[in-house]
Steps between C-alpha positions, in 0.01 A plus 500: 500500500583664167424866470314640203720655236483877508483667160666837514579570134225600261697367205467146634121501471321351203177646365279254690700567819445875466129436452506275806663777707232745387216262580643415843542867582145581389363237738162329500269800477676692223636196320172308472361704206823439307498125565147484358619660176770237441458174313605165647845498337580848632385406850709182499813678377480783754399263782797276423735799511337621820542164673878500440560872541640485853555813707491830313633809674310828499753670274443247226123525536527877459725467194254256336213744553708791370601300193138404434381860538784634285435255219131579498543877503787495251341285234136488600497157341272217594447158344143444395327202345148385425512275805625763747252753361210259542603418857526869589162588346338208678581662836286805432248422223211252462592175327278556194650846448854361524414228246360760259804726532750217456313363198510842338869566561591148386301559182622680185710813550345844462401804702132492406257225409525601133881482516471152648261388226753619244744240635254211483536258209237583236372142484451490878324836501281408203400171662368698798339785308303276261272414794435866586244741357612655168465846653737405782752366251466819296589705809803280574633514144458876494721533809795279404760572231371466146756238393410281797129558440545386140658172610223440754234577238657249260468229767129561565226307314431684173133587561572609856798707384284680242243579766777643720621716211146631445473586869833682483384700196185611680667552837521854629704614798480237772371619835738467790252282690491253211879492475532447874251212487680329208836548671372355827353200319829436324687536825274267698441231237764500230817615677442291810444187289797584279729536800395158625533325166758698304802286443691389199380197314697205636579375148649839405710503815634148439568582133710799603689290755562226244629762255782567744601136545784342308393275214555170677313601817217652299460181295500290817218701656295516181530124447400425859209743477378346174473164676293644785299778337531520123251786463696723738828402336369595155366831628831585668696413184270725298563788741876457508709725278809305400816586313366335184196729520731783393428372147170687529679836511476716191826623336494835680452319833799278428711808426398668826570184701843447344601856588408430863704177525876469526637322193677240714173416678317480166762262365475279807118496488494411130735205560199314640237642263322323216626556145182695424554747783871534420426577136242758602756690708770469233261627229436814704872587513733636240694233316821602680336504848345156440838363390673637811231356728527155337878511542462592868260208552745260335792629707306432820520128442291279732311700763309396809126463456450691824682803356294483181178482701604801705579705188168403341305589816670841505393558140143398577493733802642784289228436241234516772646823637508657154142387443390659829666824385308483172817467288416157358186285468492147636224275367289373789358150545170601334672642195334840551832677448613310191568727207306489174676605181 
């Protein structure tokens, strides 16, 4: 009869094996609460390690416990997640309370309810507030930042918005009881619903994914999608920001973008660009710089389409990053950001 392998060197143990040693040593009574906090994958992994662990001498058990205690006291680090937090709360709080807490912490970031509202898209917030009493909306807009309040106000129906403004003009200091009631209503109705429904529009998500595909793959998906769902395909194409869309940049935006791109990458990207886009970049350079860039493009000779696609995607991403930093303006699909001269 074969004897079980005895593990006598801590360095031979994997993470799951160390966890298995701990759980075996804790036994049924002390280990049960920990098992209940694990998900199925964790249980399977530790159980598998436990089943093949063999004999473990007392010295190794002690060293595993000492290592565990040392790591915890030295770093104090733990790994937390929404799932582990929810499981832990469920052991000591009523289900409805756990649901409320998890919905709130999964919602927009912020220490207070008013901070959280400041991180809610103005169209989403306006869509909710337009069904509330004007006085309630006046209280909300008086508590959030003025620039965010302005965007929310612009998204409300005009007559309703004017009524809200009138209420704000006449509003004196708001009693704490009123504020508490408004905050509780927002917490119970708006934030809980937002946490359940808040997710990115699927078309926006797909458009962003398609933006990062090479040209051939992107065209394949778009063509296939047009055959199955033309409306969705058209909406996705409208949301996509492509390399050719850089034509919508104003001269100052072109200058900023060119400073952020290596000249060799710019030359490679323009190899696959339309004549219109090429001319736009050349016209925003000095005559000498444009001549040097054209010469570099000619010296490259034939280049792989994949390399051109990669260079163009990098330029598009740089343009998006610069736009997010407020250094350039990208025209959106609605044309709201197009410049008027």
